[in-house]
Each structure stands twice: as C-alpha cells, then as structure tokens.
N, C-alpha and C positions, 0 to 999 in steps of 0.2 A: 798290808800301805800300814805305816803308825801314824796315826794318828789321835790326836785330842781327842779324847770325847766332849759332848757337847756340856753333860756337870760339870767335867773339871774349867772347859772356857767357859761357865758363864761363874764358878767360882770364880777366877784369877778372873772376872768381867769384875766383880762385885767388894773385890780387894785388894785393888787399884782405885773403884769407884770410894774405896771409906779412903782411900789414904786423897784423900782432902787438901788442903793449904795444912790444917794442922790434926797434928795423927789422931787427933777422938772427930773426927768428922762422923755421928750419926746418921745412918740412912732407916727408908723400911723397907723388907722388902718389894711390898708393890711399886714403892720409887724405887727404887731401883726397875725390878723390872718393865717400870714402865717406860723406865729411859734409855732402855737398849732392847727392849723390843724383844724379852724371855717370857717366857711361861713361867706364869707370877708360881703354879703347885710348883714344877721342873725347881726354878728359883728358889722356892718354900724351904724346900729338900737338903738343893745345895748346903742352906745357908745353917740349915740346924748343923748338917757336916760343918764346916767349918765353927762351928763355936763347943760343934763335945768334942772338937779335937784341937781347939784353945787356940786358934788364929780371930774367933771374933770374941762379941759375948753381948747376949739380949738382953735389952734394959726395955722392961713394960714402963707404962704407961705410956704420959700425952704426949708424950717429945722420946719417947722410946722408938729402939731399935733399934741396928746395929753395928760396933763397932769396932776396929781394932785387937786385938785382946793387946795382942803384938811389935812392938816398931817394923815396921818394914822392911829395915834396916836387915832385920833377921827370918822372917820369910821364907822361904827359899820355892820356885817354880815347881822344883820336884819336889822335895814336902806336901807342897796344895794338892797336887797328880799323884802322889800317893795318897794322900789319906781322905782321896773321895776315888777313885777305881784303882787302887792295891797297886799289887809293885809295874810296874814300865819294864817291860819284853818286850827284845825287838825278836825273839824264833824262840820257840815253845824248849830248848835244851838252855836254855838260861835259865832256866829257873830250877828248885830244888830237884824235882822228882825227871827233871825233861830227859827224855830217853827219844831216840826216835828209831827207826831200819839203819840208816845210812850213817850213823854212832861210829863205829870205824875206821870206816871209809871216807870219810866229814873233808872234803880241801878246806872248805869256806868255815869251817865256826871260829874261827882261832883265825884269821881278818873281818869276821861279825857279833866277835868277843873284842874286840879295836869299835869297833865305830857304835858297840852300845855299849862298850864304858864310857866314850866320848860325849855321848850325847847325857844319860846318865850326870856324868862329869860340867858338863855344858850347863844343863835345867839346876839342878845343883848352887851349880858359880852366880846364876837369875837371879836373884829377890826383887820382891813385889815394888822396892823403889826404881828400883833397873827396872824396871817397865815401865814404869809411872815417867820417868825424865826419859826414854829412850836410851836401852840398851845397845844402844852399837856398839862401843866400844870393846860388852867385856865379848862380845858374840866375836868379833872379831879378832878380841887376842885366846882365845877358848880356842876360833877353828883355825887359830892358827900353828899348834900344838896338836888337832885329828892331823894334817898333815906331814906326810912322811919327809922330813930333806932338812935342808938349815936352817938352820933359826939365826932371825935377825942378830947379831953379833949384839956382845953388854946386855940381853935376856938370857932371865932364866924361867921352864917352868915359872905363870904364875903372876911373874911381872912383866910389867913395861917397860917397852926404852923410852 
C-alpha cells in the first residue's frame, strides 16, 4: 500500500501550522503537538529533521520556537516527504538497484512507471501554500494529465484552460 509515514504526515501538519497569516509565525514543538494531538517526542524529531534540511529555523529563547525558513510557495510536498522519509518508491524495481525475478517478463513495469512518475509530479506540484489554501485546482489539473485520452481544447500540459 502506498502510504505516507506518520513522520511525513506530522511534518506537513507542522509546516502548515507555521503558514499563519504571515510567513513569520513561530510555534514551539509543544504547541504544535498539543494542537494536533501529535506525540511530542516524534514531532520533535520531525521538526529537527525539517530544520536540518532547511525548511525551518529554530529560534532559542523565551519567544523562541520554529518558523518557516522558506516561502511556503517554494516548498513542495515531495521535498518534505523525501527529506523525512527518503525516496518515494512505488515498487522495488523503480530504485537504482531494483531487481526482481520477473524483470525480463514483467508486463506491469511500464504502466506502473507512468503511475509512479505521475504521483511524483503531483506531489512536486503541490506546495505548502497550496495545501494551506486548499489544493483542489492543482490536483484536478495534474490528475487530468495522468489520465490517457484527449485533453480539453486550448490546454497544454501544465496550463489550465
């Protein structure tokens, strides 16, 4: 089953929480954990990882906490997931050393590669800002290009009509 880990889920929740009215909103790990009922020890590890990978800034002191290090329009869901969990892989044969016994006779590798690439493209196209404001339009547009068949007149991949 293709599924986000709890760590990635919590990372997205934390980043969305920090996308307040202004992009300089600060919150402590404890505040975020209590707001969303997330285990504090696990959230703390996720926040440390997001800080190490340049998504957050950790500020010390009485008014300290975490805040976004980058504009939320420039942080993709795929970046966050990869920074926390590593590569997103639909099947074992899609990573560098991926081999299986059916490699030479496999009939689903190519179709699954298209699905895999579509999932990556969709996750890459959705930013934290999109999530904050609801990302229905982005998802709808990207999903249209995953489905084979004619596209609406006057549209090209990546453009809306």
